[in-house]
Structure formats: C-alpha cells, structure tokens
C-alpha positions, 0 to 999 in steps of 0.5 A: 813832453812830447806826449803833451804835444801830441795830445794837445794837437789832437784835441785841437784837430777833434775840435776843429774839425767839429767831429764831436756831437752834442751828446759827446760833447756834454760827455767830455764836459762831465768827464773833464769835471770828474778828471778835474777833482781826482786830480785836485784830490791826488794833489791834496793828498801828496801834500797831506803826505809831505811832512815838510810842507805841513811843518810850514803850512802856518808860514805859507798860509799867512803868506797866501792870506796877505797876498790874498787881501792885497790882491782884493785891495790892488782890485778895488783900487783898480776898479775905482779908479778905471770907473772914475776916468770912464764913467765920469758923470756930467756935472750940471 
C-alpha cells in the first residue's frame, strides 16, 4: 500500500512542478494507453482461466444486462424530468 501512495505522491509532484515538457506529456499519454490495454488484456486472461467464472457467465451476463438496461432507462427518465423543470417553454 505504501508503494501506491509513494507513486501517487511522485506523480503529483512531477505534474505540479511542471517538470514535463510537451513532448514528454505526449509520450506519457501513449504509454498510459499501452499499459491500460495491457492491464485489460491480463485481466481478461485471468478471468478466462478461472473455470468458476466461466460456468457462471450466463447468470452474470443476464444480471449485467438488466443493470445496463435499468441504468439507460433511469438516465432517460432523469434527463426528461430535469429538462422539463429547467427548460420550460413560456406558454403563449
């Protein structure tokens, strides 16, 4: 846990002091993308090798689908309500 805090503090200090030039910032963005893709790949491999997750995949997928549909419907309802409240048209 201490390594995470040290890494976070070092990243904050480097970014705060603006020690990075434009070229290094662009390189940093590319490296972040590469390592993020590597992380997703490794996580997918670890899930794929776990037999208990693979046997429960249909149930997990159904639950995830229900949550996704509920989130979409809820978002549409909230946007509709907020737009009706804040963007009322004046009646003529």
